[in-house]
NUTORLUM-677052 format. One line per 10 residues: their letters; for each residue x, y, z of N, C-alpha, C, O, CB. Coordinates in nm, 3 decimals. Glycine has a CB too. Layout:
a> X,Y,Z,X,Y,Z,X,Y,Z,X,Y,Z,X,Y,Z ~ ... .
end
This chain:
tayeicaclv> 11.045,20.658,5.679,11.052,20.572,5.543,11.116,20.559,5.494,11.224,20.612,5.518,11.007,20.580,5.461 ~ 11.104,20.503,5.422,11.275,20.439,5.316,11.271,20.467,5.230,11.321,20.396,5.142,11.325,20.299,5.277 ~ 11.197,20.613,5.194,11.224,20.697,5.030,11.229,20.836,5.068,11.153,20.874,5.157,11.084,20.680,4.898 ~ 11.313,20.924,5.009,11.346,21.065,5.053,11.255,21.073,4.923,11.259,20.973,4.851,11.523,21.139,5.072 ~ 11.162,21.195,4.879,11.149,21.220,4.760,11.204,21.342,4.738,11.215,21.425,4.829,11.029,21.209,4.721 ~ 11.227,21.353,4.669,11.340,21.567,4.638,11.264,21.674,4.592,11.189,21.629,4.505,11.484,21.586,4.481 ~ 11.250,21.768,4.604,11.189,21.899,4.538,11.214,21.900,4.361,11.139,21.947,4.276,11.276,22.045,4.616 ~ 11.348,21.829,4.340,11.392,21.889,4.170,11.311,21.756,4.072,11.335,21.636,4.079,11.627,21.891,4.131 ~ 11.215,21.825,3.989,11.205,21.744,3.920,11.361,21.667,3.821,11.458,21.743,3.814,11.100,21.807,3.857 ~ 11.376,21.528,3.752,11.369,21.626,3.624,11.266,21.558,3.504,11.184,21.477,3.549,11.541,21.647,3.554 .
gsemcirdry> 11.264,21.577,3.391,11.192,21.600,3.323,11.054,21.609,3.364,11.008,21.710,3.418,11.215,21.536,3.246 ~ 10.945,21.441,3.326,10.841,21.485,3.380,10.883,21.336,3.507,10.816,21.235,3.488,10.679,21.500,3.263 ~ 10.982,21.328,3.619,10.993,21.224,3.715,11.054,21.329,3.784,11.133,21.418,3.756,11.068,21.079,3.689 ~ 10.954,21.268,3.947,11.011,21.266,4.002,11.143,21.235,4.092,11.185,21.126,4.054,10.963,21.270,3.994 ~ 11.184,21.260,4.143,11.343,21.234,4.176,11.327,21.146,4.309,11.320,21.206,4.416,11.446,21.392,4.207 ~ 11.320,21.012,4.306,11.328,20.924,4.417,11.437,20.891,4.470,11.503,20.824,4.391,11.280,20.823,4.397 ~ 11.512,20.915,4.618,11.615,20.869,4.635,11.617,20.779,4.797,11.595,20.804,4.915,11.707,20.988,4.611 ~ 11.648,20.690,4.730,11.641,20.556,4.849,11.728,20.556,4.959,11.819,20.633,4.927,11.677,20.413,4.788 ~ 11.761,20.494,5.123,11.814,20.589,5.183,11.857,20.483,5.194,11.918,20.490,5.300,11.778,20.689,5.268 ~ 11.873,20.339,5.140,11.933,20.152,5.107,12.047,20.225,5.069,12.022,20.343,5.046,11.850,20.014,4.961 .
gmqlllekan> 12.193,20.183,5.052,12.269,20.172,4.947,12.254,20.037,4.923,12.214,19.941,4.989,12.400,20.218,4.961 ~ 12.306,20.059,4.783,12.342,19.942,4.690,12.438,19.903,4.614,12.509,19.998,4.582,12.280,19.934,4.621 ~ 12.482,19.779,4.559,12.606,19.756,4.552,12.601,19.744,4.387,12.530,19.684,4.306,12.658,19.630,4.647 ~ 12.701,19.821,4.382,12.757,19.790,4.212,12.848,19.845,4.159,12.900,19.955,4.181,12.675,19.817,4.109 ~ 12.880,19.735,4.057,13.038,19.669,4.002,13.048,19.743,3.875,12.957,19.763,3.795,13.050,19.478,3.967 ~ 13.160,19.778,3.869,13.183,19.917,3.700,13.287,19.822,3.614,13.394,19.821,3.675,13.303,20.139,3.748 ~ 13.291,19.778,3.549,13.347,19.677,3.441,13.412,19.779,3.272,13.333,19.837,3.197,13.180,19.551,3.401 ~ 13.577,19.776,3.247,13.525,19.796,3.171,13.525,19.701,3.049,13.510,19.594,3.109,13.552,19.894,3.166 ~ 13.532,19.667,2.908,13.481,19.636,2.831,13.666,19.556,2.729,13.738,19.618,2.650,13.369,19.775,2.786 ~ 13.675,19.478,2.756,13.819,19.362,2.676,13.858,19.411,2.499,13.899,19.332,2.414,13.736,19.139,2.659 .
vcatdpskvd> 13.826,19.592,2.470,13.837,19.546,2.305,13.942,19.562,2.294,14.012,19.563,2.395,13.767,19.612,2.188 ~ 14.034,19.592,2.093,14.068,19.624,2.061,14.097,19.720,1.976,14.198,19.791,1.967,14.069,19.579,2.075 ~ 13.953,19.715,1.884,13.869,19.880,1.826,13.910,19.976,1.893,13.920,19.970,2.015,13.702,19.904,1.843 ~ 13.965,20.160,1.769,13.901,20.189,1.839,13.768,20.303,1.830,13.754,20.416,1.875,13.985,20.201,1.904 ~ 13.709,20.240,1.773,13.555,20.281,1.805,13.484,20.196,1.860,13.499,20.083,1.813,13.477,20.314,1.701 ~ 13.416,20.204,1.935,13.349,20.124,2.098,13.182,20.069,1.950,13.149,19.951,1.941,13.280,20.324,2.326 ~ 13.121,20.167,1.873,13.068,20.171,1.766,13.036,20.014,1.717,12.946,19.935,1.748,13.154,20.254,1.682 ~ 13.139,20.005,1.635,13.191,19.944,1.588,13.201,19.754,1.677,13.199,19.655,1.603,13.300,20.042,1.568 ~ 13.206,19.744,1.765,13.246,19.603,1.811,13.072,19.577,1.889,12.990,19.648,1.947,13.419,19.601,1.943 ~ 13.083,19.447,1.851,12.987,19.382,1.863,12.933,19.328,2.037,12.955,19.221,2.093,13.025,19.281,1.767 .
plqltysela> 12.866,19.433,2.082,12.812,19.430,2.254,12.795,19.274,2.335,12.802,19.262,2.457,12.636,19.503,2.259 ~ 12.770,19.146,2.227,12.765,19.038,2.284,12.886,18.941,2.306,12.885,18.844,2.382,12.679,18.988,2.226 ~ 12.988,18.980,2.227,13.098,18.960,2.253,13.181,19.024,2.344,13.290,18.966,2.347,13.135,18.961,2.168 ~ 13.176,19.107,2.410,13.241,19.174,2.513,13.291,19.063,2.639,13.234,18.983,2.713,13.134,19.290,2.566 ~ 13.434,19.111,2.618,13.412,19.065,2.791,13.447,19.156,2.865,13.482,19.256,2.802,13.492,18.944,2.852 ~ 13.454,19.164,2.971,13.497,19.271,3.057,13.609,19.278,3.179,13.654,19.164,3.186,13.390,19.302,3.108 ~ 13.668,19.354,3.269,13.749,19.371,3.349,13.767,19.468,3.436,13.813,19.578,3.402,13.823,19.361,3.303 ~ 13.717,19.425,3.605,13.680,19.446,3.680,13.768,19.547,3.719,13.889,19.542,3.737,13.650,19.356,3.733 ~ 13.611,19.734,3.743,13.725,19.829,3.791,13.719,19.907,3.921,13.802,19.975,3.982,13.743,19.927,3.694 ~ 13.549,19.864,3.949,13.524,19.921,4.084,13.418,19.840,4.125,13.322,19.798,4.060,13.491,20.074,4.092 .
rvrtddngrl> 13.449,19.826,4.238,13.330,19.763,4.329,13.243,19.844,4.460,13.286,19.829,4.574,13.400,19.638,4.397 ~ 13.159,19.903,4.443,13.138,19.989,4.539,12.986,20.001,4.553,12.891,19.965,4.482,13.208,20.116,4.512 ~ 13.002,20.082,4.700,12.808,20.080,4.727,12.765,20.260,4.778,12.814,20.349,4.847,12.751,19.931,4.916 ~ 12.639,20.234,4.690,12.545,20.355,4.717,12.568,20.460,4.885,12.607,20.429,4.998,12.378,20.272,4.716 ~ 12.529,20.569,4.832,12.601,20.637,4.950,12.398,20.616,5.010,12.339,20.512,4.983,12.714,20.853,4.913 ~ 12.309,20.760,5.106,12.252,20.737,5.216,12.172,20.813,5.091,12.050,20.797,5.088,12.295,20.776,5.382 ~ 12.250,20.918,4.960,12.161,20.931,4.884,12.141,20.854,4.758,12.102,20.917,4.659,12.165,21.036,4.868 ~ 12.163,20.732,4.749,12.182,20.704,4.672,12.297,20.704,4.562,12.298,20.638,4.458,12.113,20.728,4.669 ~ 12.400,20.798,4.611,12.480,20.810,4.467,12.618,20.789,4.563,12.626,20.775,4.685,12.461,20.988,4.351 ~ 12.756,20.796,4.427,12.884,20.735,4.486,12.928,20.883,4.628,12.899,21.003,4.623,13.035,20.712,4.317 .
aaplepleap> 13.010,20.799,4.750,13.029,20.907,4.781,13.150,21.052,4.742,13.175,21.168,4.774,13.025,20.865,4.881 ~ 13.200,20.925,4.638,13.329,21.041,4.565,13.342,20.987,4.428,13.344,20.865,4.444,13.512,21.039,4.647 ~ 13.350,21.009,4.311,13.321,21.026,4.189,13.481,20.869,4.179,13.570,20.831,4.256,13.331,21.236,4.115 ~ 13.439,20.835,4.049,13.570,20.708,4.007,13.582,20.769,3.951,13.522,20.870,3.915,13.582,20.562,3.959 ~ 13.789,20.647,3.891,13.851,20.680,3.806,13.838,20.737,3.710,13.801,20.657,3.624,13.883,20.626,3.787 ~ 13.849,20.843,3.667,13.865,20.901,3.501,13.825,20.801,3.409,13.928,20.767,3.351,14.023,20.941,3.451 ~ 13.738,20.742,3.371,13.753,20.632,3.235,13.784,20.700,3.117,13.756,20.816,3.088,13.615,20.548,3.195 ~ 13.861,20.593,3.033,13.971,20.588,2.942,13.723,20.645,2.779,13.600,20.638,2.788,14.133,20.319,2.950 ~ 13.827,20.683,2.686,13.741,20.749,2.655,13.808,20.771,2.540,13.927,20.804,2.544,13.696,20.844,2.736 ~ 13.737,20.754,2.413,13.586,20.630,2.377,13.625,20.553,2.415,13.748,20.545,2.406,13.522,20.576,2.239 .
htyrvtfmtg> 13.531,20.417,2.499,13.513,20.284,2.549,13.396,20.238,2.582,13.322,20.326,2.626,13.579,20.264,2.645 ~ 13.373,20.184,2.579,13.251,20.120,2.683,13.331,20.055,2.762,13.448,20.020,2.753,13.129,20.013,2.623 ~ 13.222,20.040,2.869,13.251,20.013,2.964,13.039,19.924,3.063,12.927,19.917,3.013,13.347,20.181,3.013 ~ 13.085,19.889,3.179,12.895,19.790,3.142,12.901,19.863,3.379,12.988,19.842,3.464,12.906,19.433,3.071 ~ 12.840,19.899,3.384,12.782,19.870,3.522,12.690,19.810,3.633,12.680,19.884,3.731,12.768,19.922,3.534 ~ 12.638,19.722,3.638,12.580,19.594,3.720,12.536,19.637,3.905,12.572,19.612,4.020,12.730,19.458,3.714 ~ 12.461,19.695,3.848,12.363,19.641,3.981,12.268,19.546,4.045,12.172,19.478,4.009,12.306,19.698,3.997 ~ 12.354,19.576,4.188,12.301,19.410,4.276,12.166,19.442,4.374,12.153,19.459,4.495,12.455,19.337,4.413 ~ 12.041,19.439,4.218,11.972,19.510,4.259,11.881,19.387,4.355,11.800,19.431,4.437,11.914,19.601,4.142 ~ 11.901,19.204,4.339,11.851,19.125,4.417,11.903,19.210,4.557,11.859,19.315,4.604,11.898,18.970,4.387 .
eycarvhtaq> 11.967,19.160,4.583,12.054,19.226,4.732,11.992,19.379,4.757,12.045,19.426,4.858,12.261,19.247,4.702 ~ 11.919,19.449,4.711,11.884,19.600,4.740,11.732,19.540,4.811,11.680,19.576,4.916,11.875,19.729,4.574 ~ 11.700,19.472,4.745,11.517,19.414,4.722,11.508,19.374,4.842,11.408,19.385,4.913,11.463,19.273,4.604 ~ 11.651,19.307,4.885,11.631,19.199,4.999,11.607,19.281,5.126,11.517,19.259,5.207,11.766,19.094,5.020 ~ 11.669,19.346,5.130,11.706,19.501,5.247,11.570,19.586,5.291,11.535,19.626,5.402,11.819,19.645,5.148 ~ 11.497,19.600,5.140,11.430,19.725,5.092,11.255,19.666,5.084,11.163,19.716,5.150,11.508,19.783,4.920 ~ 11.243,19.565,4.999,11.164,19.533,4.996,11.081,19.367,5.029,11.041,19.282,4.949,11.173,19.588,4.916 ~ 11.078,19.370,5.176,11.105,19.195,5.278,10.936,19.117,5.243,10.902,18.999,5.259,11.130,19.233,5.540 ~ 10.882,19.197,5.209,10.763,19.080,5.085,10.781,19.042,4.965,10.731,18.966,4.882,10.630,19.130,5.042 ~ 10.849,19.101,4.975,10.821,19.117,4.784,10.952,19.014,4.747,11.056,19.061,4.795,10.852,19.332,4.691 .
rcfyplasvl> 10.976,18.876,4.667,11.078,18.850,4.621,11.111,18.957,4.521,11.028,19.027,4.462,11.074,18.727,4.581 ~ 11.270,18.964,4.504,11.339,19.016,4.356,11.315,18.967,4.237,11.366,18.857,4.215,11.470,19.003,4.349 ~ 11.238,19.026,4.135,11.231,18.925,4.015,11.387,18.929,3.881,11.400,18.836,3.802,11.061,18.980,3.928 ~ 11.490,19.055,3.883,11.598,19.112,3.862,11.660,19.091,3.989,11.593,19.120,4.088,11.587,19.243,3.814 ~ 11.813,19.032,4.008,11.923,18.978,4.054,12.016,19.085,4.019,12.089,19.154,4.090,11.953,18.842,4.001 ~ 12.005,19.083,3.947,12.101,19.197,3.917,12.033,19.303,3.771,11.951,19.275,3.684,12.271,19.111,3.874 ~ 12.102,19.417,3.796,12.011,19.507,3.645,12.183,19.549,3.537,12.243,19.653,3.566,11.887,19.745,3.730 ~ 12.205,19.515,3.495,12.369,19.554,3.371,12.293,19.630,3.275,12.184,19.613,3.221,12.470,19.390,3.262 ~ 12.406,19.740,3.268,12.371,19.819,3.170,12.563,19.859,3.086,12.676,19.857,3.134,12.264,19.968,3.255 ~ 12.510,19.888,2.957,12.635,19.886,2.880,12.617,20.037,2.814,12.536,20.068,2.727,12.648,19.746,2.762 .
fnvepdehyh> 12.701,20.111,2.870,12.723,20.204,2.758,12.864,20.261,2.742,12.961,20.214,2.802,12.631,20.317,2.772 ~ 12.871,20.379,2.646,13.022,20.449,2.624,13.016,20.577,2.674,12.920,20.637,2.723,13.075,20.462,2.470 ~ 13.102,20.603,2.660,13.205,20.675,2.717,13.307,20.774,2.618,13.429,20.757,2.615,13.282,20.570,2.786 ~ 13.248,20.862,2.552,13.308,20.944,2.488,13.362,21.042,2.564,13.319,21.074,2.675,13.240,20.985,2.401 ~ 13.506,21.117,2.476,13.600,21.220,2.532,13.483,21.347,2.648,13.374,21.390,2.613,13.687,21.312,2.363 ~ 13.537,21.371,2.749,13.524,21.487,2.785,13.337,21.567,2.824,13.281,21.675,2.839,13.606,21.546,2.664 ~ 13.310,21.411,2.825,13.137,21.429,2.905,13.106,21.388,3.064,13.180,21.349,3.154,13.019,21.317,2.820 ~ 12.977,21.412,3.057,12.964,21.346,3.226,12.898,21.274,3.176,12.855,21.276,3.061,12.902,21.416,3.369 ~ 12.875,21.170,3.294,12.820,21.037,3.322,12.754,21.020,3.462,12.806,20.993,3.570,12.931,20.937,3.309 ~ 12.628,21.042,3.431,12.527,21.037,3.594,12.413,20.906,3.511,12.334,20.939,3.423,12.403,21.262,3.658 .
ipllvspfgy> 12.425,20.784,3.555,12.372,20.680,3.527,12.249,20.586,3.651,12.241,20.476,3.705,12.499,20.614,3.491 ~ 12.160,20.733,3.644,12.045,20.682,3.759,11.991,20.540,3.717,12.005,20.501,3.601,11.901,20.794,3.767 ~ 11.907,20.437,3.848,11.838,20.341,3.799,11.717,20.365,3.834,11.686,20.481,3.860,11.876,20.224,3.829 ~ 11.656,20.299,3.839,11.485,20.303,3.941,11.441,20.204,3.916,11.399,20.140,3.819,11.353,20.410,3.913 ~ 11.468,20.191,4.125,11.425,20.007,4.023,11.304,19.928,4.160,11.316,19.968,4.276,11.659,19.838,4.001 ~ 11.210,19.832,4.129,11.116,19.805,4.193,11.183,19.639,4.192,11.287,19.599,4.140,10.964,19.856,4.129 ~ 11.059,19.546,4.287,11.093,19.424,4.339,11.057,19.326,4.134,11.100,19.222,4.085,10.956,19.378,4.524 ~ 10.946,19.453,4.071,10.906,19.430,3.953,11.005,19.442,3.820,10.994,19.376,3.716,10.804,19.508,3.948 ~ 11.119,19.558,3.856,11.144,19.625,3.707,11.224,19.670,3.781,11.241,19.655,3.902,11.047,19.720,3.607 ~ 11.314,19.769,3.648,11.379,19.874,3.687,11.403,19.977,3.520,11.333,19.951,3.421,11.528,19.808,3.776 .
styrgn> 11.466,20.042,3.518,11.426,20.159,3.395,11.596,20.220,3.439,11.651,20.182,3.542,11.236,20.304,3.431 ~ 11.650,20.300,3.361,11.743,20.375,3.356,11.751,20.486,3.270,11.656,20.526,3.202,11.827,20.311,3.344 ~ 11.890,20.547,3.273,11.837,20.666,3.145,11.965,20.749,3.116,12.039,20.708,3.205,11.697,20.794,3.203 ~ 11.997,20.791,3.083,12.183,20.910,3.063,12.094,21.027,3.162,11.996,21.077,3.106,12.254,21.011,2.808 ~ 12.118,21.064,3.277,12.118,21.120,3.414,12.222,21.271,3.266,12.252,21.262,3.147,12.231,20.988,3.605 ~ 12.241,21.411,3.398,12.349,21.492,3.353,12.368,21.580,3.535,12.454,21.666,3.553,12.292,21.608,3.184 .
end
């Protein structure tokens, strides 16, 4: 089967990890302000930091370089490519899923993405 259902529960959701890797792009916002909360996210431009693929457990094989904090970042999941391989009978409605997030000093970040051909959801994991 394409999915491995883990015994762990996250809140009221069951963790499902896909055995197919997904490509993602991590970018850093180009901002001059020292407080990211005062920046209009619609006006931001970004610089690419990493382009990686998740492993068979849906995770990165190694942590990314430490992120500058406080700062705003964007991670873009290539959901169209992923859905084409996994959900071959359905065309993916969202070809990309971009998530903007703020990094604070001394914090750990885990950004899961739950995806189907017709939608996606994300949250800050721990």
